[in-house]
C-alpha positions in Angstrom: 24.0 -11.3 28.9 23.7 -12.4 25.4 25.5 -15.9 26.3 22.7 -16.3 29.0 20.0 -15.7 26.4 21.4 -18.6 24.2 21.6 -20.9 26.9 18.3 -20.0 28.0 16.9 -20.5 24.5 18.6 -23.6 23.8 17.0 -25.1 27.2 13.3 -24.3 25.8 13.6 -27.1 23.5 14.3 -30.3 25.4 11.8 -28.6 27.9 9.0 -28.7 25.6 9.9 -31.8 24.4 9.5 -33.1 28.0 6.3 -31.5 29.0 4.6 -32.3 25.7 6.0 -35.6 25.8 4.6 -36.4 29.5 1.3 -35.2 28.2 1.2 -37.6 25.5 1.7 -40.4 27.4 -0.7 -39.8 30.2 -3.2 -39.7 28.0 -2.3 -42.5 25.5 -1.7 -44.7 28.8 -4.8 -43.8 30.3 -8.1 -46.5 30.3 -9.5 -46.7 26.7 -6.9 -45.0 24.9 -7.6 -42.4 22.3 -9.4 -44.8 20.3 -11.5 -45.7 23.2 -12.8 -42.1 23.4 -13.5 -41.8 19.4 -15.4 -45.1 19.7 -17.6 -44.1 22.4 -18.2 -41.0 20.8 -19.9 -42.8 18.0 -22.6 -44.4 20.3 -24.3 -47.7 19.7 -22.6 -49.9 17.4 -22.9 -53.2 15.9 -19.6 -55.2 17.2 -18.8 -55.7 13.2 -19.4 -52.1 12.1 -17.3 -51.0 15.4 -14.2 -53.3 14.3 -14.5 -51.7 11.1 -14.3 -47.9 12.5 -11.3 -49.1 14.9 -9.5 -50.4 12.0 -10.3 -46.7 10.3 -9.3 -44.5 12.8 -5.9 -46.7 13.5 -5.1 -46.2 9.8 -5.9 -42.7 9.8 -4.3 -41.5 13.0 -1.7 -44.0 13.4 -3.1 -45.1 16.5 -1.9 -48.9 16.0 1.6 -47.9 15.8 3.8 -47.6 18.9 3.3 -44.5 21.4 7.3 -42.7 20.5 6.3 -43.2 16.7 2.8 -41.3 17.2 4.8 -38.5 19.8 7.3 -38.7 16.7 4.5 -37.9 14.2 3.4 -35.1 15.9 6.5 -33.5 16.7 7.2 -33.8 13.7 4.2 -32.3 12.1 4.4 -28.9 14.5 8.3 -28.3 13.8 9.1 -26.0 10.8 12.3 -28.5 9.8 10.9 -32.1 9.5 9.9 -34.6 7.2 6.9 -33.2 4.6 3.8 -35.2 4.7 2.4 -36.2 1.6 -1.5 -36.4 0.6 -1.4 -40.1 0.5 0.0 -40.0 4.0 3.4 -40.9 3.8 6.7 -38.6 4.4 8.6 -36.9 1.9 12.3 -35.6 2.0 13.7 -33.8 5.3 14.0 -30.2 5.2 11.8 -26.7 6.1 8.0 -27.0 5.8 5.2 -25.5 6.7 4.2 -26.7 10.8 0.9 -28.1 11.1 -1.1 -28.4 14.7 -3.2 -31.4 13.6 -6.6 -32.3 13.3 -9.1 -32.4 16.0 -10.5 -35.6 16.3 -14.1 -34.8 17.6 -14.2 -31.5 15.7 -13.0 -32.2 12.2 -11.4 -29.5 12.1 -7.5 -28.0 11.9 -6.5 -27.8 15.4 -4.8 -24.1 14.3 -8.6 -23.0 13.4 -10.0 -24.0 16.7 -7.4 -22.5 18.8 -7.4 -19.1 16.9 -11.1 -19.2 17.8 -10.6 -19.7 21.4 -7.5 -18.0 22.1 -8.5 -13.7 21.5 -11.2 -14.6 23.9 -8.7 -15.7 26.8 -6.0 -13.0 25.3 -8.7 -10.2 26.2 -9.9 -11.1 29.3 -5.9 -11.4 30.7 -4.7 -8.2 28.6 -7.4 -6.3 30.7 -7.0 -8.2 33.9 -3.3 -8.1 34.3 -3.2 -4.1 34.3 -5.8 -3.2 36.7 -4.5 -6.1 38.9 -0.9 -4.9 39.2 -1.7 -1.0 39.1 -4.3 -1.7 42.2 -1.8 -3.5 43.9 0.8 -1.3 43.6 -0.9 1.8 44.5 -2.7 -0.1 47.7 0.7 -1.9 48.9 2.3 1.2 48.7 -0.6 3.3 50.7 -0.7 0.8 53.0 3.0 0.6 54.1 3.3 4.6 54.3 0.2 4.5 57.0 1.4 1.1 59.1 -0.5 0.3 61.7 -3.1 3.0 61.2 -6.8 2.1 60.5 -6.4 2.2 56.7 -3.6 0.2 56.9 -5.9 -2.5 59.4 -9.0 -2.0 57.2 -7.5 -2.3 53.9 -5.6 -5.5 55.3 -8.8 -7.4 56.5 -10.7 -6.3 53.2 -7.9 -7.8 51.3 -7.8 -11.0 53.1 -11.5 -11.5 53.0 -11.2 -10.9 49.1 -9.0 -13.5 48.8 -10.7 -15.8 50.1 -13.8 -15.6 48.5 -13.7 -18.6 45.9 -14.3 -17.5 42.4 -17.2 -20.1 41.5 -19.4 -18.2 44.3 -18.0 -14.7 43.6 -19.1 -15.6 39.7 -22.4 -17.3 40.8 -22.9 -14.3 43.3 -22.2 -11.4 40.7 -24.6 -13.2 37.8 -27.4 -13.7 40.6 -27.6 -10.3 41.7 -25.9 -7.7 39.1 -27.2 -10.0 35.8 -30.6 -11.3 37.3 -33.4 -9.1 35.6 -35.4 -9.9 39.2 -32.8 -7.6 41.1 -30.5 -4.8 39.6 -29.9 -6.5 36.1 -27.1 -4.2 35.4 -25.1 -6.4 33.0 -25.8 -9.3 30.9 -25.6 -12.8 32.4 -22.7 -13.8 29.9 -21.4 -13.9 26.1 -18.9 -11.6 24.6 -21.4 -9.3 22.4 -24.9 -8.7 22.2 -26.9 -10.9 19.5 -27.1 -7.8 17.3 -23.6 -6.7 17.6 -22.7 -7.7 14.2 -25.0 -5.1 13.0 -23.6 -2.1 15.5 -21.2 0.8 14.7 -18.1 0.4 16.6 -18.1 3.8 18.8 -21.0 4.8 20.5 -23.4 7.0 19.0 -26.8 9.0 19.0 -28.9 8.9 16.4 -32.9 9.4 15.6 -33.5 6.7 17.6 -31.8 7.5 20.7 -28.4 6.1 21.8 -26.5 3.3 20.3 -23.8 1.5 22.7 -21.9 0.5 19.8 -19.7 -2.7 19.3 -16.7 -1.5 21.3 -19.1 -0.1 24.5 -21.2 -3.4 24.1 -17.7 -5.9 24.4 -16.8 -3.4 27.4 -20.1 -4.1 28.7 -20.1 -7.9 28.9 -16.7 -8.3 29.7 -17.3 -5.9 33.4 -18.7 -9.2 35.5 -15.6 -11.8 34.0 -12.9 -9.4 34.8 -14.2 -8.0 38.1 -13.8 -12.2 38.7 -10.1 -12.6 37.8 -8.7 -9.2 39.3 -10.3 -9.7 42.7 -8.4 -12.2 43.9 -5.4 -11.2 42.2 -4.8 -7.7 43.7 -5.6 -8.8 46.9 -2.7 -11.5 47.2 -0.1 -8.9 45.7 -1.3 -5.7 47.3 -0.5 -7.8 50.9 3.0 -8.9 48.7 3.6 -5.5 47.6 3.1 -4.0 51.0 5.7 -6.5 52.4 8.3 -5.4 50.1 8.0 -1.8 50.7 8.0 -2.1 54.4 11.2 -4.2 54.2 12.9 -1.7 51.8 11.9 1.0 54.0 14.3 -0.3 56.9 17.0 -0.8 54.7 20.1 0.9 55.2 20.0 2.5 51.9 17.0 4.1 52.8 18.2 5.6 56.2 21.3 6.9 54.0 19.1 8.8 51.9 17.0 10.0 54.1 20.5 11.2 56.5 21.7 12.9 52.8 18.5 15.3 52.7 16.4 13.2 50.2 12.8 14.0 49.8 10.6 11.4 51.3 9.1 10.8 48.1 12.1 10.4 46.0 12.6 8.1 48.6 9.6 6.0 48.5 9.2 6.5 44.3 13.0 6.3 43.4 14.7 4.3 45.4 12.2 1.7 47.5 9.6 1.2 44.8 12.6 -0.4 42.4 13.7 -2.7 44.7 10.3 -3.7 46.0 8.7 -4.8 42.6 11.1 -8.0 42.5 8.7 -10.4 44.2 6.1 -8.8 41.5 8.2 -9.3 38.8 8.2 -13.2 40.2 4.8 -13.5 40.9 4.6 -11.9 37.2 6.2 -14.9 35.5 3.4 -17.3 36.4 0.5 -15.1 36.0 0.1 -14.9 32.5 0.5 -19.2 31.6 -1.6 -19.5 34.5 -4.8 -17.2 33.2 -4.5 -18.5 29.8 -5.3 -21.9 31.4 -7.2 -21.2 34.6 -9.9 -18.9 33.4 -11.8 -21.8 32.7 -14.1 -21.3 35.7 -15.3 -17.9 34.7 -15.3 -18.7 30.7 -17.7 -21.4 31.9 -20.1 -19.3 34.1 -19.9 -16.4 31.6 -20.6 -18.8 28.7 -16.9 -17.3 27.0 -15.4 -19.8 24.9 -11.9 -19.8 25.3 -8.6 -21.4 25.8 -9.5 -22.8 29.2 -12.7 -24.1 28.4 -11.3 -25.7 25.2 -8.4 -27.5 27.0 -11.2 -29.1 29.5 -13.5 -30.1 26.5 -10.3 -31.7 24.6 -9.0 -33.6 27.9 -12.2 -35.3 28.5 -12.6 -36.0 24.5 -8.7 -37.3 24.7 -8.4 -35.0 21.7 -4.5 -35.5 21.2 -3.5 -32.9 18.7 -5.9 -30.2 20.7 -4.5 -31.0 24.0 -0.8 -31.0 22.9 -1.2 -28.0 20.8 -2.2 -26.0 24.2 -0.1 -27.4 26.1 2.7 -26.6 23.9 1.3 -22.5 23.7 1.2 -22.4 27.2 4.5 -24.2 27.9 6.2 -21.7 25.5 4.5 -18.4 26.8 5.6 -19.9 30.6 9.2 -20.5 29.5 9.5 -16.7 27.6 7.3 -15.5 30.7 10.1 -16.9 33.1 13.2 -15.5 30.6 11.4 -12.2 30.9 11.4 -12.2 34.3 15.0 -12.9 34.3 15.6 -9.6 32.1 13.4 -7.4 34.4 15.5 -8.4 37.3 18.3 -7.1 35.7 16.7 -4.0 34.6 15.1 -3.5 38.0 18.3 -4.3 40.3 21.2 -3.1 38.8 23.2 -5.8 41.3 21.5 -8.6 38.8 24.3 -9.9 36.6 24.1 -12.7 34.2 27.7 -12.5 33.2 
């Protein structure tokens, strides 16, 4: 196992280089390039001023250098080992240094600050959505498999297929239009993470002389109900069907018949033998769920006015903000590779037959 872990960790570095290099080349070779995107953001300028600005941008960000040198500069900046960058723009001695994700061209701020503002929003959405998705999927999948062919199984399967077929954009618009619209129910806010007065709230809800105050925590939960609902319904609809199929396949296996022949209780057969083998397909899917949600929640973040990683990535791509796009790509790639590694380890834990020796 240790040798396998070392090999997988060593493969992470060339994989990350390949992913980020591909993204960098696509952006640099696109029409207009990075310099063109920066100049277009400045509006109408006289030709002389425009050329002066182009020369300044090329000199400041090294955009007139060969593409591989530009990529090497970014790679050196984010690496904890490399050439230290001096204040005048030159490089010092080779050795240990502080990693630097660079500066956002359009925001004129360090990329690390921009990402640290957006990352918590996306992480909160994901950390709430993933447990809900898996709890509902495992429970409903087992119940449907136990009652195969019954009205409950057929009805639940029809509802789940219907949920999986509903587009996220349409579902979000309908939820806002009916559950957050003051002309209808207005049970939830239309967007945002907090109320405008949340900064002055107590952390927990409480009763006072002026009445009930929901507090900062309850206010955040109230604002996140609709976004989390949009993020979960498609996931548990798909995973429930996957779990049902896996449970049915294992219920017809030889080891289940042997356990029943030995007089093992049906509940023990299901939860001690069948369940452990049935979650293997869900582990495979889990390896791609978190990275996908980190960058794929852009629709939900846009609909509910949440400034997370998804909307930040789309904005950075539109503006050709190279350092910001590469940094976000790097973060999502690291999480993806680590998720695949954790999934492989979970295989060995869930199934003793899996060995990496």
